[in-house]
C-alpha positions in Angstrom: 31.2 -104.0 149.5 32.1 -101.3 146.9 28.8 -99.5 147.7 29.9 -99.2 151.3 33.3 -98.0 150.4 31.8 -95.1 148.4 30.8 -93.7 151.8 34.5 -93.1 152.6 35.8 -89.8 151.2 39.3 -88.4 151.1 39.7 -84.6 150.6 43.2 -83.1 151.0 41.5 -79.9 152.3 39.5 -81.7 155.0 40.9 -83.4 158.2 44.4 -83.3 156.7 43.4 -85.7 153.9 42.4 -88.5 156.3 39.6 -90.7 155.2 36.2 -89.4 156.4 32.6 -90.5 156.4 30.5 -89.1 153.5 32.4 -85.8 153.4 31.7 -85.0 157.0 34.4 -84.2 159.4 34.0 -87.5 161.1 37.1 -89.6 160.4 37.2 -93.3 159.9 39.7 -93.4 162.7 37.2 -91.7 165.0 34.7 -94.5 164.4 37.3 -97.2 164.8 38.5 -95.6 168.1 35.0 -95.7 169.5 34.7 -99.4 168.6 38.1 -100.0 170.2 36.9 -98.2 173.3 34.2 -100.7 173.6 31.2 -98.8 172.4 28.5 -100.7 170.5 27.2 -99.6 167.1 24.1 -98.3 168.8 26.1 -96.2 171.2 28.3 -94.8 168.4 25.1 -93.8 166.5 23.8 -92.1 169.6 27.1 -90.2 170.1 27.4 -89.2 166.4 23.7 -88.9 165.2 24.8 -87.7 161.7 26.1 -91.3 161.1 24.1 -94.1 159.7 24.6 -97.8 160.4 26.1 -98.3 156.9 28.7 -95.7 157.7 29.9 -97.8 160.6 30.1 -100.9 158.3 31.9 -98.7 155.7 34.5 -97.7 158.3 35.2 -101.3 159.2 35.3 -102.4 155.6 37.8 -99.6 154.8 40.0 -100.5 157.7 39.9 -104.2 156.7 41.0 -103.4 153.2 43.8 -101.2 154.4 45.3 -103.8 156.7 44.8 -106.7 154.3 47.7 -105.8 152.0 50.0 -108.4 150.4 53.3 -109.0 152.2 56.2 -110.0 150.0 58.8 -112.3 151.5 62.3 -112.2 150.0 
């Protein structure tokens, strides 16, 4: 999993510091939006030919890690 997450980059000077795929101007949120719109992995790769299948997996893994945070109950 950590190898996949290395594909996610954050640069304050690029895309407003939002997480991107391999330093490109393709944001993790762009990939997630396409999945949410119902596109398959194959369709996303056709739409964004600079991406690789592992980039899609990295975006999903990144999102999973971000929403899986501990919740403290008082």
